[in-house]
Residue frames as qw, qx, qy, qz and C-alpha x, y, z in Angstrom:
[[0.938, -0.334, 0.089, 0.007, 75.43, 116.40, 100.57],
 [0.790, -0.057, 0.184, 0.582, 78.73, 116.29, 98.77],
 [0.040, 0.939, -0.040, -0.340, 80.43, 119.66, 98.49],
 [0.707, 0.055, 0.436, 0.554, 82.35, 119.69, 95.26],
 [0.033, -0.610, 0.118, 0.783, 83.65, 122.64, 93.29],
 [0.184, 0.309, -0.633, -0.685, 83.18, 121.16, 89.84],
 [0.727, 0.251, 0.482, -0.420, 79.96, 119.70, 88.43],
 [0.497, 0.088, 0.751, 0.427, 79.81, 117.42, 85.44],
 [0.334, 0.491, -0.157, -0.790, 79.00, 119.19, 82.17],
 [0.838, 0.337, 0.363, -0.230, 76.91, 117.41, 79.58],
 [0.872, 0.335, 0.238, 0.266, 79.35, 115.57, 77.30],
 [0.297, 0.918, -0.157, 0.212, 82.03, 118.23, 77.50],
 [0.709, 0.114, -0.368, 0.590, 85.70, 118.39, 78.30],
 [0.008, 0.559, -0.230, 0.797, 86.90, 120.58, 81.10],
 [0.691, -0.488, 0.174, -0.504, 85.08, 118.68, 83.83],
 [0.820, 0.183, -0.535, 0.094, 87.63, 115.91, 83.91],
 [0.758, -0.647, 0.023, 0.080, 88.85, 114.51, 87.22],
 [0.026, -0.851, 0.516, 0.095, 92.53, 115.25, 87.85],
 [0.943, 0.250, -0.220, 0.002, 94.55, 112.62, 86.03],
 [0.573, 0.438, -0.487, 0.493, 97.99, 113.45, 87.35],
 [0.420, -0.671, 0.272, -0.547, 96.91, 114.19, 90.90],
 [0.139, 0.259, -0.907, 0.302, 98.34, 112.03, 93.62],
 [0.493, -0.418, -0.745, -0.167, 95.96, 109.58, 95.23],
 [0.416, -0.765, 0.002, -0.492, 94.16, 110.93, 98.30],
 [0.071, -0.512, 0.740, -0.431, 95.88, 110.51, 101.67],
 [0.308, -0.055, -0.949, 0.037, 95.38, 107.11, 103.28],
 [0.102, 0.265, 0.676, -0.679, 93.04, 108.54, 105.89],
 [0.457, 0.405, 0.060, -0.790, 90.70, 109.72, 103.12],
 [0.182, 0.129, -0.869, -0.441, 90.60, 106.57, 100.99],
 [0.700, -0.152, -0.197, -0.669, 87.23, 104.98, 100.45],
 [0.788, -0.058, -0.612, 0.013, 88.46, 101.70, 101.86],
 [0.566, -0.785, 0.097, -0.232, 89.60, 103.23, 105.14],
 [0.880, 0.092, -0.258, 0.389, 93.12, 101.81, 104.90],
 [0.485, -0.803, 0.050, 0.343, 95.89, 103.09, 107.15],
 [0.202, 0.876, -0.386, -0.207, 99.00, 104.84, 105.88],
 [0.361, -0.442, 0.810, 0.129, 101.08, 101.68, 106.27],
 [0.599, 0.262, 0.755, 0.054, 98.73, 99.49, 104.23],
 [0.470, 0.838, 0.150, -0.231, 98.01, 102.19, 101.66],
 [0.017, 0.777, -0.557, -0.294, 101.70, 102.49, 100.82],
 [0.356, -0.207, 0.896, 0.165, 102.02, 98.76, 100.23],
 [0.464, 0.480, 0.745, 0.003, 98.82, 98.65, 98.17],
 [0.136, 0.663, -0.117, -0.726, 99.52, 101.74, 96.05],
 [0.791, 0.543, 0.262, -0.103, 98.39, 101.39, 92.44],
 [0.719, 0.069, 0.329, 0.608, 100.96, 100.88, 89.72],
 [0.154, -0.462, 0.087, 0.869, 102.38, 104.15, 88.31],
 [0.007, -0.088, -0.660, -0.746, 100.59, 103.64, 84.98],
 [0.060, -0.621, -0.777, 0.084, 97.18, 103.84, 86.69],
 [0.045, 0.544, 0.185, 0.817, 95.54, 107.16, 85.75],
 [0.046, -0.097, 0.518, -0.849, 94.55, 109.35, 88.69],
 [0.616, -0.101, -0.122, -0.772, 90.87, 108.93, 87.89],
 [0.853, -0.069, -0.483, -0.185, 91.19, 105.17, 88.55],
 [0.345, 0.226, -0.701, 0.583, 93.12, 105.50, 91.81],
 [0.543, -0.326, 0.246, -0.734, 90.35, 104.55, 94.20],
 [0.202, -0.052, -0.976, 0.064, 89.03, 101.58, 96.08],
 [0.550, -0.171, 0.098, -0.811, 85.55, 100.77, 97.21],
 [0.267, 0.046, 0.941, -0.202, 83.11, 98.02, 98.02],
 [0.293, -0.193, -0.664, -0.660, 80.26, 96.71, 95.90],
 [0.614, -0.324, 0.048, -0.718, 76.74, 96.44, 97.25],
 [0.935, -0.134, -0.304, -0.124, 77.32, 92.71, 97.79],
 [0.650, -0.722, 0.228, 0.064, 80.41, 93.45, 99.92],
 [0.871, 0.188, 0.142, 0.432, 83.11, 92.61, 97.35],
 [0.336, -0.657, 0.170, 0.653, 86.25, 94.76, 97.33],
 [0.604, 0.719, 0.273, 0.209, 86.69, 96.83, 94.15],
 [0.451, -0.519, 0.217, 0.693, 89.92, 98.48, 93.00],
 [0.448, 0.828, 0.069, -0.329, 89.61, 101.09, 90.25],
 [0.092, -0.658, 0.654, 0.362, 93.15, 100.26, 89.08],
 [0.552, 0.086, 0.822, 0.110, 91.80, 96.99, 87.64],
 [0.519, 0.753, 0.395, -0.093, 90.19, 99.09, 84.91],
 [0.123, -0.748, 0.377, 0.532, 93.46, 100.76, 83.83],
 [0.085, -0.289, 0.774, 0.557, 93.95, 100.43, 80.08],
 [0.085, 0.386, 0.900, 0.183, 90.30, 99.49, 79.49],
 [0.214, -0.328, -0.218, -0.894, 87.31, 101.62, 78.48],
 [0.178, -0.373, -0.833, 0.367, 84.70, 102.04, 81.21],
 [0.249, -0.548, -0.267, -0.752, 81.44, 103.83, 81.91],
 [0.149, -0.190, -0.733, 0.636, 80.53, 104.86, 85.45],
 [0.297, -0.560, -0.500, -0.590, 76.81, 105.46, 86.04],
 [0.077, 0.027, -0.583, 0.808, 76.04, 107.51, 89.17],
 [0.442, -0.446, -0.559, -0.541, 72.57, 106.91, 90.57],
 [0.216, -0.177, 0.618, -0.735, 70.47, 107.19, 93.72],
 [0.016, 0.239, 0.971, -0.009, 67.75, 104.74, 94.76],
 [0.164, 0.641, 0.555, -0.504, 65.10, 107.45, 95.09],
 [0.053, 0.461, -0.334, -0.820, 65.84, 109.05, 91.69],
 [0.719, 0.461, 0.423, -0.303, 63.01, 108.56, 89.13],
 [0.480, 0.751, -0.379, -0.249, 65.35, 109.40, 86.20],
 [0.073, -0.483, 0.872, -0.023, 67.80, 106.76, 87.40],
 [0.605, 0.131, 0.725, -0.301, 64.97, 104.24, 87.78],
 [0.697, 0.635, 0.122, -0.309, 63.91, 104.88, 84.18],
 [0.329, 0.751, -0.555, -0.141, 67.50, 104.58, 82.89],
 [0.558, -0.407, 0.714, -0.118, 68.29, 101.30, 84.65],
 [0.848, 0.263, 0.459, -0.031, 66.98, 98.89, 81.99],
 [0.575, 0.806, -0.129, 0.057, 68.83, 100.79, 79.23],
 [0.125, -0.766, 0.622, -0.105, 72.06, 100.71, 81.25],
 [0.723, -0.176, 0.663, -0.086, 71.64, 96.95, 81.76],
 [0.807, 0.536, 0.249, -0.003, 71.08, 96.42, 78.02],
 [0.334, 0.876, -0.334, 0.091, 74.12, 98.54, 77.13],
 [0.406, -0.611, 0.674, -0.092, 76.29, 96.66, 79.62],
 [0.813, 0.088, 0.576, -0.011, 75.30, 93.37, 77.99],
 [0.667, 0.741, 0.074, 0.012, 75.76, 94.72, 74.45],
 [0.287, 0.838, -0.416, 0.204, 79.31, 95.96, 75.17],
 [0.833, -0.474, 0.286, -0.020, 80.34, 93.10, 77.49],
 [0.861, -0.013, 0.266, 0.432, 84.01, 92.29, 76.97],
 [0.469, 0.533, 0.166, 0.685, 84.67, 95.65, 75.27],
 [0.093, -0.550, 0.158, -0.815, 83.50, 98.25, 77.81],
 [0.335, -0.279, -0.798, 0.416, 83.01, 97.80, 81.55],
 [0.300, -0.614, -0.209, -0.699, 79.90, 99.47, 82.96],
 [0.372, -0.144, -0.707, 0.585, 79.98, 100.21, 86.70],
 [0.315, -0.778, -0.386, -0.384, 77.11, 101.56, 88.77],
 [0.272, 0.127, -0.509, 0.807, 77.85, 103.95, 91.64],
 [0.402, -0.670, -0.592, -0.196, 75.03, 103.94, 94.18],
 [0.329, 0.002, -0.381, 0.864, 75.06, 107.06, 96.31],
 [0.208, -0.287, -0.016, -0.935, 73.22, 109.94, 97.90],
 [0.769, -0.391, -0.184, -0.471, 71.36, 107.63, 100.28],
 [0.226, -0.552, 0.734, -0.326, 72.44, 105.96, 103.53],
 [0.811, -0.035, 0.454, -0.366, 70.39, 102.79, 102.93],
 [0.023, -0.335, 0.879, 0.340, 72.18, 99.87, 101.30],
 [0.380, 0.320, 0.851, -0.172, 68.87, 98.00, 101.46],
 [0.438, 0.754, 0.218, -0.438, 67.19, 100.64, 99.26],
 [0.142, 0.654, -0.596, -0.444, 70.15, 100.49, 96.87],
 [0.198, -0.091, 0.967, 0.133, 69.81, 96.71, 96.54],
 [0.432, 0.548, 0.650, -0.301, 66.06, 97.05, 95.94],
 [0.325, 0.775, -0.162, -0.518, 66.79, 99.58, 93.19],
 [0.007, -0.438, 0.830, 0.345, 69.23, 97.14, 91.52],
 [0.318, 0.215, 0.922, -0.050, 66.57, 94.41, 91.56],
 [0.400, 0.702, 0.411, -0.423, 63.83, 96.71, 90.19],
 [0.298, 0.797, -0.270, -0.451, 66.01, 98.04, 87.37],
 [0.959, 0.261, 0.091, 0.055, 67.54, 94.73, 86.28],
 [0.322, 0.831, -0.406, 0.203, 71.09, 96.01, 86.80],
 [0.790, -0.530, 0.302, -0.059, 72.30, 93.21, 89.08],
 [0.913, 0.234, 0.087, 0.323, 74.80, 91.98, 86.47],
 [0.319, 0.784, -0.197, 0.495, 76.83, 95.21, 86.80],
 [0.505, -0.149, -0.510, 0.681, 79.34, 95.85, 89.53],
 [0.225, -0.834, -0.283, -0.416, 77.44, 98.28, 91.79],
 [0.417, 0.183, -0.482, 0.749, 79.68, 100.34, 94.07],
 [0.409, -0.749, -0.513, 0.094, 78.28, 101.30, 97.47],
 [0.331, 0.310, -0.118, 0.883, 78.91, 105.01, 98.00],
 [0.364, -0.764, -0.533, -0.015, 76.71, 105.83, 100.99],
 [0.464, -0.644, -0.121, 0.596, 79.39, 108.20, 102.32],
 [0.349, 0.925, 0.089, -0.121, 79.81, 110.12, 99.03],
 [0.480, -0.595, 0.458, 0.454, 83.56, 109.46, 98.71],
 [0.527, 0.168, 0.663, 0.504, 83.30, 108.20, 95.12],
 [0.226, 0.886, 0.386, 0.126, 80.99, 111.02, 94.04],
 [0.230, -0.924, 0.160, 0.259, 83.61, 113.39, 95.46],
 [0.581, -0.310, 0.575, 0.485, 86.56, 111.53, 93.87],
 [0.418, 0.359, 0.660, 0.511, 84.89, 111.73, 90.44],
 [0.001, 0.178, 0.025, -0.984, 83.61, 115.28, 91.06],
 [0.217, -0.419, -0.745, -0.471, 80.00, 114.26, 90.58],
 [0.127, -0.041, 0.407, -0.904, 77.41, 116.46, 92.25],
 [0.671, 0.117, 0.188, -0.707, 74.16, 114.81, 91.19],
 [0.588, 0.047, 0.807, 0.004, 72.71, 111.48, 90.30],
 [0.694, 0.612, 0.380, 0.006, 71.91, 110.35, 86.80],
 [0.114, 0.874, -0.410, -0.235, 75.41, 111.27, 85.68],
 [0.964, 0.187, 0.089, 0.169, 77.85, 109.32, 83.55],
 [0.158, -0.810, 0.495, 0.271, 81.62, 109.33, 83.30],
 [0.915, 0.398, -0.024, 0.053, 83.25, 107.72, 80.25],
 [0.401, -0.739, 0.495, 0.219, 86.88, 106.73, 80.86],
 [0.765, 0.559, -0.299, -0.111, 88.98, 105.79, 77.84],
 [0.945, -0.049, -0.188, 0.262, 91.89, 103.30, 77.98],
 [0.485, 0.400, -0.255, 0.735, 94.41, 106.14, 78.46],
 [0.308, -0.425, -0.573, 0.629, 92.45, 107.56, 81.40],
 [0.071, -0.097, -0.176, -0.977, 90.86, 110.45, 79.50],
 [0.116, 0.439, 0.803, -0.386, 87.33, 111.31, 80.56],
 [0.208, -0.271, -0.388, -0.856, 84.11, 112.64, 79.11],
 [0.120, 0.236, 0.760, -0.593, 80.96, 113.26, 81.10],
 [0.286, -0.318, -0.555, -0.714, 77.24, 113.37, 80.47],
 [0.308, 0.036, 0.612, -0.727, 74.15, 113.93, 82.54],
 [0.002, -0.308, -0.924, -0.227, 70.99, 111.92, 82.19],
 [0.811, 0.035, 0.570, -0.125, 68.51, 110.85, 81.59],
 [0.190, 0.474, -0.697, -0.504, 70.00, 108.96, 78.66],
 [0.909, 0.146, 0.166, -0.352, 68.17, 106.29, 76.70],
 [0.864, -0.083, 0.437, 0.238, 69.77, 103.22, 75.14],
 [0.647, 0.639, 0.195, 0.367, 70.51, 104.90, 71.79],
 [0.006, -0.952, 0.183, -0.245, 72.04, 108.00, 73.40],
 [0.654, -0.616, 0.439, 0.035, 74.20, 105.95, 75.73],
 [0.859, 0.158, 0.387, 0.295, 75.37, 103.70, 72.89],
 [0.466, 0.817, 0.061, 0.334, 76.24, 106.73, 70.73],
 [0.235, -0.905, 0.319, -0.156, 78.32, 108.25, 73.55],
 [0.799, -0.343, 0.469, 0.155, 80.19, 104.97, 74.08],
 [0.771, 0.436, 0.306, 0.348, 80.93, 104.70, 70.37],
 [0.235, 0.922, -0.031, 0.307, 82.03, 108.35, 70.21],
 [0.246, -0.858, 0.377, -0.246, 84.22, 108.44, 73.32],
 [0.656, -0.467, 0.588, -0.080, 85.42, 104.91, 73.97],
 [0.796, 0.113, 0.571, 0.167, 85.53, 102.79, 70.79]]
């Protein structure tokens, strides 16, 4: 579905999204802004390239990746039909609560055109307290160079990244957060 040259490697460097790359052209932004509005809404220069994106949450709220600049974050990429993702959901919710105020955990719902199925997944897995980005068109998967669901991207305060593929349980996820972000 999403043609990307680089897949995430389990917990290794070298699969990092481009940090110094310029933001995508206005016509390719996830928010669909025009060139005129994109120029006026450009992120501050200190925003790492990996956080130069916008999107919308499943509940329709605008989300700007630049708001996470300078803060540790975990992005969890899932699909509503993925059994591994379904099994990981409760652990992700527990981890988000455990690290609240220290690490932001963001879900990225993709690889399915149905927002309704994505919302049902969130309810079933108990992950409704997380911001859940709606990526039905695959733009965020592409931006982060993710090629499959049940993937994680750990972004440190300086914008450095580490990646992992799931399934991950609560202990494994906590260990990776401690190792890469705190």
